[in-house]
Biopython code that builds the backbone (N, CA, C, O; Angstrom):
import numpy as np
from Bio.PDB.StructureBuilder import StructureBuilder

atoms = [
    (1, "MET", "N", (-10.992, 14.164, -13.349)),
    (1, "MET", "CA", (-10.823, 14.754, -12.308)),
    (1, "MET", "C", (-11.303, 14.012, -10.872)),
    (1, "MET", "O", (-12.423, 13.528, -10.711)),
    (2, "ILE", "N", (-10.309, 14.018, -9.936)),
    (2, "ILE", "CA", (-11.100, 13.451, -8.817)),
    (2, "ILE", "C", (-10.575, 14.416, -7.896)),
    (2, "ILE", "O", (-9.425, 14.775, -7.642)),
    (3, "ARG", "N", (-11.899, 14.806, -7.381)),
    (3, "ARG", "CA", (-12.177, 15.935, -6.108)),
    (3, "ARG", "C", (-12.923, 15.034, -4.664)),
    (3, "ARG", "O", (-14.082, 14.657, -4.490)),
    (4, "GLU", "N", (-11.488, 14.890, -3.643)),
    (4, "GLU", "CA", (-12.514, 14.719, -2.373)),
    (4, "GLU", "C", (-11.783, 15.698, -1.385)),
    (4, "GLU", "O", (-10.780, 16.394, -1.541)),
    (5, "ARG", "N", (-12.529, 15.538, -0.437)),
    (5, "ARG", "CA", (-12.667, 16.254, 1.003)),
    (5, "ARG", "C", (-11.597, 15.755, 2.374)),
    (5, "ARG", "O", (-11.559, 14.627, 2.866)),
    (6, "THR", "N", (-11.060, 16.547, 2.647)),
    (6, "THR", "CA", (-10.510, 15.860, 4.230)),
    (6, "THR", "C", (-10.308, 17.190, 4.928)),
    (6, "THR", "O", (-10.261, 18.320, 4.441)),
    (7, "SER", "N", (-10.197, 16.787, 6.183)),
    (7, "SER", "CA", (-10.042, 17.900, 7.445)),
    (7, "SER", "C", (-8.609, 18.173, 7.813)),
    (7, "SER", "O", (-7.790, 17.385, 7.339)),
    (8, "LEU", "N", (-8.176, 19.108, 8.541)),
    (8, "LEU", "CA", (-6.926, 20.298, 9.234)),
    (8, "LEU", "C", (-7.246, 19.258, 10.437)),
    (8, "LEU", "O", (-8.428, 19.155, 10.764)),
    (9, "THR", "N", (-6.217, 18.430, 11.160)),
    (9, "THR", "CA", (-6.323, 17.805, 12.310)),
    (9, "THR", "C", (-5.807, 19.061, 13.653)),
    (9, "THR", "O", (-5.229, 20.063, 13.233)),
    (10, "GLY", "N", (-6.008, 18.960, 14.985)),
    (10, "GLY", "CA", (-5.347, 19.795, 15.874)),
    (10, "GLY", "C", (-4.232, 19.839, 15.611)),
    (10, "GLY", "O", (-3.785, 20.947, 15.907)),
    (11, "LYS", "N", (-3.217, 18.940, 15.026)),
    (11, "LYS", "CA", (-1.729, 18.716, 15.225)),
    (11, "LYS", "C", (-1.356, 19.274, 13.794)),
    (11, "LYS", "O", (-0.152, 19.449, 13.604)),
    (12, "GLY", "N", (-2.390, 19.636, 12.560)),
    (12, "GLY", "CA", (-1.686, 20.439, 11.605)),
    (12, "GLY", "C", (-1.788, 19.636, 10.702)),
    (12, "GLY", "O", (-1.488, 19.993, 9.563)),
    (13, "GLN", "N", (-2.281, 18.206, 10.979)),
    (13, "GLN", "CA", (-2.266, 17.015, 9.945)),
    (13, "GLN", "C", (-3.251, 16.980, 9.036)),
    (13, "GLN", "O", (-4.381, 17.346, 9.360)),
    (14, "ILE", "N", (-2.847, 16.332, 7.189)),
    (14, "ILE", "CA", (-4.208, 16.125, 6.987)),
    (14, "ILE", "C", (-4.084, 14.852, 6.153)),
    (14, "ILE", "O", (-3.037, 14.574, 5.568)),
    (15, "GLN", "N", (-5.202, 14.066, 6.111)),
    (15, "GLN", "CA", (-5.265, 12.740, 5.506)),
    (15, "GLN", "C", (-5.705, 12.485, 4.206)),
    (15, "GLN", "O", (-6.880, 12.511, 3.841)),
    (16, "LEU", "N", (-4.536, 12.188, 3.384)),
    (16, "LEU", "CA", (-4.557, 12.096, 1.980)),
    (16, "LEU", "C", (-5.967, 11.299, 2.165)),
    (16, "LEU", "O", (-6.131, 10.637, 3.190)),
    (17, "PRO", "N", (-6.903, 11.361, 1.246)),
    (17, "PRO", "CA", (-7.972, 10.273, 1.014)),
    (17, "PRO", "C", (-7.839, 9.093, 0.084)),
    (17, "PRO", "O", (-7.458, 9.309, -1.067)),
    (18, "VAL", "N", (-8.111, 7.902, 0.465)),
    (18, "VAL", "CA", (-7.867, 6.602, 0.115)),
    (18, "VAL", "C", (-7.847, 6.464, -1.765)),
    (18, "VAL", "O", (-7.096, 5.839, -2.514)),
    (19, "GLY", "N", (-9.077, 7.388, -2.042)),
    (19, "GLY", "CA", (-8.989, 7.306, -3.579)),
    (19, "GLY", "C", (-8.187, 8.085, -4.460)),
    (19, "GLY", "O", (-8.317, 8.008, -5.682)),
    (20, "ILE", "N", (-7.159, 9.016, -3.761)),
    (20, "ILE", "CA", (-6.352, 10.088, -4.284)),
    (20, "ILE", "C", (-4.889, 9.018, -4.317)),
    (20, "ILE", "O", (-4.062, 8.817, -5.206)),
    (21, "ARG", "N", (-5.025, 8.483, -2.944)),
    (21, "ARG", "CA", (-3.851, 7.739, -2.673)),
    (21, "ARG", "C", (-3.793, 6.727, -3.800)),
    (21, "ARG", "O", (-2.795, 6.656, -4.517)),
    (22, "ARG", "N", (-4.712, 6.045, -3.946)),
    (22, "ARG", "CA", (-4.761, 5.126, -4.923)),
    (22, "ARG", "C", (-4.277, 5.341, -6.282)),
    (22, "ARG", "O", (-3.384, 4.789, -6.925)),
    (23, "ALA", "N", (-5.099, 6.288, -6.559)),
    (23, "ALA", "CA", (-5.100, 6.837, -8.092)),
    (23, "ALA", "C", (-3.612, 7.396, -8.455)),
    (23, "ALA", "O", (-3.267, 7.528, -9.629)),
    (24, "ILE", "N", (-2.624, 7.766, -7.192)),
    (24, "ILE", "CA", (-1.329, 8.521, -7.896)),
    (24, "ILE", "C", (-0.827, 7.260, -6.938)),
    (24, "ILE", "O", (0.052, 7.800, -6.267)),
    (25, "GLY", "N", (-0.898, 5.958, -6.532)),
    (25, "GLY", "CA", (0.001, 4.806, -6.675)),
    (25, "GLY", "C", (1.036, 5.637, -5.141)),
    (25, "GLY", "O", (2.179, 5.265, -4.876)),
    (26, "ALA", "N", (0.295, 6.755, -4.342)),
    (26, "ALA", "CA", (1.123, 6.721, -3.085)),
    (26, "ALA", "C", (1.234, 5.607, -1.720)),
    (26, "ALA", "O", (0.268, 5.093, -1.155)),
    (27, "GLU", "N", (2.594, 5.419, -1.402)),
    (27, "GLU", "CA", (2.883, 4.308, -0.516)),
    (27, "GLU", "C", (3.614, 5.099, 0.566)),
    (27, "GLU", "O", (4.346, 6.080, 0.440)),
    (28, "ARG", "N", (3.244, 4.444, 1.645)),
    (28, "ARG", "CA", (3.643, 4.564, 3.209)),
    (28, "ARG", "C", (5.208, 4.947, 3.243)),
    (28, "ARG", "O", (5.768, 3.851, 3.227)),
    (29, "GLY", "N", (6.321, 6.077, 3.287)),
    (29, "GLY", "CA", (7.467, 6.305, 3.739)),
    (29, "GLY", "C", (7.324, 7.483, 2.277)),
    (29, "GLY", "O", (8.238, 8.301, 2.168)),
    (30, "ASP", "N", (6.181, 7.512, 1.221)),
    (30, "ASP", "CA", (6.320, 8.573, -0.034)),
    (30, "ASP", "C", (6.360, 10.113, 0.846)),
    (30, "ASP", "O", (5.973, 10.372, 1.985)),
    (31, "THR", "N", (6.922, 10.881, -0.082)),
    (31, "THR", "CA", (7.478, 12.598, 0.100)),
    (31, "THR", "C", (6.191, 13.318, -0.259)),
    (31, "THR", "O", (5.784, 12.862, -1.328)),
    (32, "PHE", "N", (5.271, 14.408, 0.287)),
    (32, "PHE", "CA", (5.069, 15.588, -0.728)),
    (32, "PHE", "C", (5.653, 16.574, -0.644)),
    (32, "PHE", "O", (6.405, 16.799, 0.304)),
    (33, "LEU", "N", (5.422, 17.517, -1.751)),
    (33, "LEU", "CA", (6.257, 18.873, -1.789)),
    (33, "LEU", "C", (5.033, 19.561, -1.736)),
    (33, "LEU", "O", (4.289, 19.102, -2.603)),
    (34, "PHE", "N", (4.453, 20.547, -1.033)),
    (34, "PHE", "CA", (3.688, 21.635, -0.808)),
    (34, "PHE", "C", (3.990, 22.829, -1.696)),
    (34, "PHE", "O", (5.092, 23.372, -1.616)),
    (35, "GLU", "N", (3.087, 23.248, -2.514)),
    (35, "GLU", "CA", (3.643, 24.547, -3.011)),
    (35, "GLU", "C", (2.361, 25.145, -3.051)),
    (35, "GLU", "O", (1.284, 24.640, -3.369)),
    (36, "LEU", "N", (2.706, 26.608, -2.581)),
    (36, "LEU", "CA", (1.627, 27.827, -2.679)),
    (36, "LEU", "C", (2.195, 28.585, -3.229)),
    (36, "LEU", "O", (3.331, 28.986, -2.978)),
    (37, "THR", "N", (0.977, 29.135, -4.686)),
    (37, "THR", "CA", (0.957, 29.578, -5.891)),
    (37, "THR", "C", (0.785, 30.942, -5.193)),
    (37, "THR", "O", (0.730, 30.939, -3.963)),
    (38, "ASP", "N", (0.685, 32.259, -5.949)),
    (38, "ASP", "CA", (0.676, 33.475, -5.873)),
    (38, "ASP", "C", (-1.086, 34.114, -5.619)),
    (38, "ASP", "O", (-1.425, 35.205, -5.160)),
    (39, "GLN", "N", (-2.089, 32.791, -6.188)),
    (39, "GLN", "CA", (-3.264, 33.000, -6.144)),
    (39, "GLN", "C", (-3.724, 32.400, -4.596)),
    (39, "GLN", "O", (-4.806, 32.714, -4.100)),
    (40, "ARG", "N", (-2.991, 31.721, -4.080)),
    (40, "ARG", "CA", (-3.072, 31.290, -2.920)),
    (40, "ARG", "C", (-3.576, 29.579, -2.948)),
    (40, "ARG", "O", (-3.943, 28.961, -1.949)),
    (41, "GLU", "N", (-3.501, 29.103, -4.138)),
    (41, "GLU", "CA", (-3.805, 27.697, -3.943)),
    (41, "GLU", "C", (-2.771, 27.188, -3.996)),
    (41, "GLU", "O", (-1.696, 27.628, -4.405)),
    (42, "ILE", "N", (-3.157, 25.805, -3.401)),
    (42, "ILE", "CA", (-2.034, 24.765, -3.010)),
    (42, "ILE", "C", (-1.891, 23.924, -3.724)),
    (42, "ILE", "O", (-2.862, 23.231, -4.028)),
    (43, "ARG", "N", (-0.511, 23.651, -4.305)),
    (43, "ARG", "CA", (-0.338, 22.346, -5.442)),
    (43, "ARG", "C", (0.238, 21.211, -4.726)),
    (43, "ARG", "O", (1.288, 21.556, -4.184)),
    (44, "VAL", "N", (-0.023, 20.125, -4.544)),
    (44, "VAL", "CA", (0.872, 18.589, -4.076)),
    (44, "VAL", "C", (1.508, 18.087, -5.135)),
    (44, "VAL", "O", (0.921, 18.129, -6.216)),
    (45, "LYS", "N", (2.760, 17.541, -5.062)),
    (45, "LYS", "CA", (3.231, 16.736, -5.810)),
    (45, "LYS", "C", (3.765, 15.457, -4.941)),
    (45, "LYS", "O", (4.385, 15.623, -3.891)),
    (46, "LEU", "N", (3.548, 14.518, -5.331)),
    (46, "LEU", "CA", (4.190, 13.157, -4.746)),
    (46, "LEU", "C", (5.912, 12.976, -5.223)),
    (46, "LEU", "O", (6.395, 13.404, -6.271)),
    (47, "ILE", "N", (6.524, 12.346, -4.313)),
    (47, "ILE", "CA", (7.953, 12.494, -4.290)),
    (47, "ILE", "C", (7.798, 10.675, -3.763)),
    (47, "ILE", "O", (7.225, 10.325, -2.731)),
    (48, "LYS", "N", (8.408, 9.803, -4.682)),
    (48, "LYS", "CA", (8.307, 8.940, -4.525)),
    (48, "LYS", "C", (9.274, 8.346, -3.657)),
    (48, "LYS", "O", (10.365, 8.711, -4.094)),
    (49, "LYS", "N", (9.456, 7.553, -2.562)),
    (49, "LYS", "CA", (10.458, 6.881, -1.937)),
    (49, "LYS", "C", (11.103, 5.750, -3.168)),
    (49, "LYS", "O", (10.519, 5.149, -4.070)),
    (50, "ARG", "N", (12.780, 5.773, -2.694)),
    (50, "ARG", "CA", (13.365, 5.145, -3.723)),
    (50, "ARG", "C", (13.944, 3.937, -2.531)),
    (50, "ARG", "O", (14.406, 4.113, -1.404)),
    (51, "LYS", "N", (13.646, 2.405, -3.476)),
    (51, "LYS", "CA", (14.010, 1.490, -2.846)),
    (51, "LYS", "C", (15.707, 1.778, -3.184)),
    (51, "LYS", "O", (16.116, 2.504, -4.090)),
    (52, "LEU", "N", (16.864, 0.736, -1.862)),
    (52, "LEU", "CA", (17.733, 0.778, -2.185)),
    (52, "LEU", "C", (18.402, 0.379, -3.563)),
    (52, "LEU", "O", (19.253, 0.765, -4.364)),
    (53, "SER", "N", (17.238, -0.910, -3.283)),
    (53, "SER", "CA", (17.823, -1.656, -4.841)),
    (53, "SER", "C", (17.787, -1.198, -5.998)),
    (53, "SER", "O", (18.316, -1.646, -7.016)),
    (54, "ASP", "N", (16.782, 0.247, -5.768)),
    (54, "ASP", "CA", (16.642, 0.657, -7.324)),
    (54, "ASP", "C", (18.029, 1.697, -7.655)),
    (54, "ASP", "O", (18.201, 2.205, -8.763)),
    (55, "LEU", "N", (18.927, 1.894, -6.529)),
    (55, "LEU", "CA", (19.953, 2.534, -7.208)),
    (55, "LEU", "C", (21.202, 1.875, -6.990)),
    (55, "LEU", "O", (22.199, 2.460, -6.567)),
    (56, "ALA", "N", (21.151, 0.586, -7.293)),
    (56, "ALA", "CA", (21.898, -0.392, -7.448)),
    (56, "ALA", "C", (22.882, 0.138, -8.970)),
    (56, "ALA", "O", (22.393, 0.633, -9.986)),
    (57, "GLY", "N", (24.104, -0.104, -8.759)),
    (57, "GLY", "CA", (24.816, 0.220, -10.408)),
    (57, "GLY", "C", (24.650, 2.088, -10.764)),
    (57, "GLY", "O", (24.954, 2.317, -11.935)),
    (58, "THR", "N", (24.409, 2.835, -10.301)),
    (58, "THR", "CA", (23.958, 3.940, -10.186)),
    (58, "THR", "C", (25.677, 4.954, -10.064)),
    (58, "THR", "O", (26.002, 6.009, -10.608)),
    (59, "LEU", "N", (26.537, 3.926, -8.993)),
    (59, "LEU", "CA", (27.612, 4.770, -8.909)),
    (59, "LEU", "C", (29.011, 4.314, -9.485)),
    (59, "LEU", "O", (29.242, 3.250, -8.911)),
    (60, "PRO", "N", (29.932, 4.568, -10.238)),
    (60, "PRO", "CA", (30.874, 3.702, -10.691)),
    (60, "PRO", "C", (31.917, 2.946, -10.021)),
    (60, "PRO", "O", (32.728, 3.466, -9.255)),
    (61, "VAL", "N", (31.886, 1.679, -10.327)),
    (61, "VAL", "CA", (32.551, 1.112, -9.351)),
    (61, "VAL", "C", (33.954, 1.002, -9.589)),
    (61, "VAL", "O", (34.458, 0.518, -10.603)),
    (62, "LYS", "N", (34.861, 1.708, -8.119)),
    (62, "LYS", "CA", (36.331, 1.555, -8.185)),
    (62, "LYS", "C", (37.446, 0.896, -8.258)),
    (62, "LYS", "O", (38.606, 1.217, -8.515)),
    (63, "GLY", "N", (36.573, -0.715, -7.818)),
    (63, "GLY", "CA", (37.452, -1.760, -7.596)),
    (63, "GLY", "C", (36.828, -2.979, -7.423)),
    (63, "GLY", "O", (35.622, -2.731, -7.448)),
    (64, "VAL", "N", (37.013, -4.255, -7.248)),
    (64, "VAL", "CA", (36.225, -5.378, -6.575)),
    (64, "VAL", "C", (37.038, -5.809, -5.169)),
    (64, "VAL", "O", (38.180, -6.137, -4.844)),
    (65, "PHE", "N", (35.684, -5.592, -4.521)),
    (65, "PHE", "CA", (35.902, -5.814, -3.014)),
    (65, "PHE", "C", (36.802, -7.249, -2.454)),
    (65, "PHE", "O", (36.493, -8.440, -2.480)),
    (66, "PRO", "N", (37.630, -6.774, -2.117)),
    (66, "PRO", "CA", (38.903, -7.968, -2.207)),
    (66, "PRO", "C", (38.218, -9.238, -0.831)),
    (66, "PRO", "O", (38.754, -10.346, -0.828)),
    (67, "GLY", "N", (37.136, -8.974, 0.176)),
    (67, "GLY", "CA", (36.523, -10.123, 0.714)),
    (67, "GLY", "C", (37.172, -9.559, 2.134)),
    (67, "GLY", "O", (38.297, -9.145, 2.415)),
    (68, "ILE", "N", (35.723, -9.762, 3.049)),
    (68, "ILE", "CA", (35.573, -9.087, 4.248)),
    (68, "ILE", "C", (37.411, -9.321, 5.183)),
    (68, "ILE", "O", (37.642, -8.510, 6.080)),
    (69, "GLU", "N", (38.276, -10.170, 4.937)),
    (69, "GLU", "CA", (39.370, -10.847, 5.754)),
    (69, "GLU", "C", (40.719, -10.336, 5.030)),
    (69, "GLU", "O", (41.754, -10.410, 5.692)),
    (70, "GLU", "N", (40.781, -9.827, 3.727)),
    (70, "GLU", "CA", (41.274, -8.830, 3.168)),
    (70, "GLU", "C", (41.301, -7.483, 3.635)),
    (70, "GLU", "O", (42.232, -6.941, 4.231)),
    (71, "GLU", "N", (40.261, -7.014, 3.333)),
    (71, "GLU", "CA", (39.385, -5.806, 3.915)),
    (71, "GLU", "C", (40.019, -5.319, 5.193)),
    (71, "GLU", "O", (40.523, -4.205, 5.336)),
    (72, "GLU", "N", (39.917, -6.600, 6.431)),
    (72, "GLU", "CA", (39.951, -6.077, 7.578)),
    (72, "GLU", "C", (42.061, -5.915, 8.006)),
    (72, "GLU", "O", (42.689, -5.213, 8.799)),
    (73, "GLU", "N", (42.448, -6.904, 7.047)),
    (73, "GLU", "CA", (44.094, -6.857, 6.727)),
    (73, "GLU", "C", (44.099, -5.226, 6.647)),
    (73, "GLU", "O", (44.253, -4.541, 7.659)),
    (74, "LEU", "N", (43.920, -4.682, 5.373)),
    (74, "LEU", "CA", (44.029, -3.832, 5.166)),
    (74, "LEU", "C", (43.518, -2.569, 5.946)),
    (74, "LEU", "O", (43.943, -1.425, 5.783)),
    (75, "THR", "N", (42.800, -2.858, 6.584)),
    (75, "THR", "CA", (42.136, -1.441, 7.579)),
    (75, "THR", "C", (43.139, -1.290, 8.448)),
    (75, "THR", "O", (43.651, -0.236, 8.828)),
    (76, "LYS", "N", (43.534, -2.964, 8.903)),
    (76, "LYS", "CA", (44.625, -2.611, 10.261)),
    (76, "LYS", "C", (45.860, -2.111, 9.678)),
    (76, "LYS", "O", (46.521, -1.330, 10.362)),
    (77, "GLN", "N", (46.332, -2.481, 8.365)),
    (77, "GLN", "CA", (47.400, -1.612, 8.289)),
    (77, "GLN", "C", (47.635, -0.251, 7.788)),
    (77, "GLN", "O", (48.759, 0.172, 7.519)),
    (78, "LYS", "N", (46.641, 0.368, 7.680)),
    (78, "LYS", "CA", (46.472, 1.986, 7.169)),
    (78, "LYS", "C", (46.046, 2.388, 8.800)),
    (78, "LYS", "O", (46.211, 3.598, 8.954)),
    (79, "VAL", "N", (45.684, 1.903, 9.708)),
    (79, "VAL", "CA", (45.606, 2.391, 11.077)),
    (79, "VAL", "C", (47.150, 2.218, 11.511)),
    (79, "VAL", "O", (47.776, 3.267, 11.360)),
    (80, "ALA", "N", (47.849, 1.234, 11.971)),
    (80, "ALA", "CA", (49.216, 0.586, 12.149)),
    (80, "ALA", "C", (49.969, 1.988, 11.653)),
    (80, "ALA", "O", (50.711, 2.624, 12.401)),
    (81, "ARG", "N", (49.657, 2.393, 10.225)),
    (81, "ARG", "CA", (50.830, 3.339, 9.334)),
    (81, "ARG", "C", (50.478, 4.881, 10.109)),
    (81, "ARG", "O", (51.342, 5.735, 10.308)),
    (82, "LYS", "N", (48.725, 5.052, 10.566)),
    (82, "LYS", "CA", (48.765, 6.566, 10.760)),
    (82, "LYS", "C", (49.251, 6.494, 12.462)),
    (82, "LYS", "O", (49.749, 7.469, 13.025)),
    (83, "VAL", "N", (49.046, 5.370, 13.041)),
    (83, "VAL", "CA", (49.691, 5.616, 14.570)),
    (83, "VAL", "C", (50.995, 5.861, 14.154)),
    (83, "VAL", "O", (51.358, 7.030, 14.026)),
    (84, "ALA", "N", (51.631, 5.095, 13.961)),
    (84, "ALA", "CA", (53.220, 5.134, 13.405)),
    (84, "ALA", "C", (53.622, 6.493, 13.243)),
    (84, "ALA", "O", (54.609, 6.874, 13.872)),
    (85, "ARG", "N", (52.878, 7.454, 12.338)),
    (85, "ARG", "CA", (53.262, 8.561, 11.731)),
    (85, "ARG", "C", (52.552, 9.593, 12.891)),
    (85, "ARG", "O", (52.501, 10.792, 12.617)),
    (86, "GLY", "N", (51.945, 9.054, 14.339)),
    (86, "GLY", "CA", (52.080, 9.972, 15.368)),
    (86, "GLY", "C", (50.570, 10.829, 14.432)),
    (86, "GLY", "O", (50.410, 12.049, 14.421)),
    (87, "GLY", "N", (49.739, 9.928, 13.811)),
    (87, "GLY", "CA", (48.696, 10.886, 13.785)),
    (87, "GLY", "C", (47.202, 9.776, 14.174)),
    (87, "GLY", "O", (46.073, 10.261, 14.240)),
]
sb = StructureBuilder()
sb.init_structure("model")
sb.init_model(0)
sb.init_chain("A")
sb.init_seg("    ")
for serial, (resi, resn, name, xyz) in enumerate(atoms, 1):
    if name == "N":
        sb.init_residue(resn, " ", resi, " ")
    sb.init_atom(name, np.array(xyz, "f"), 0.0, 1.0, " ", f" {name:<3s}", serial, name[0])
structure = sb.get_structure()
């Protein structure tokens, strides 16, 4: 068990001691969830930030990207049809 002490600032902030940060692998941008138990104990859970690259491949592929020029042309056609319908 690691036990370290920190203080509450005038803005209501606390600094996570370096020994604990290192032990749990906390990094800038990570989030913490605070839970207050019925016994008035505070539990803190680390929620790691996810890199965009970690999400690659998580969504199903609907189709192959045709390329920027063709995509622009398809968009222009869709807009023209919408304008022609009065929308």
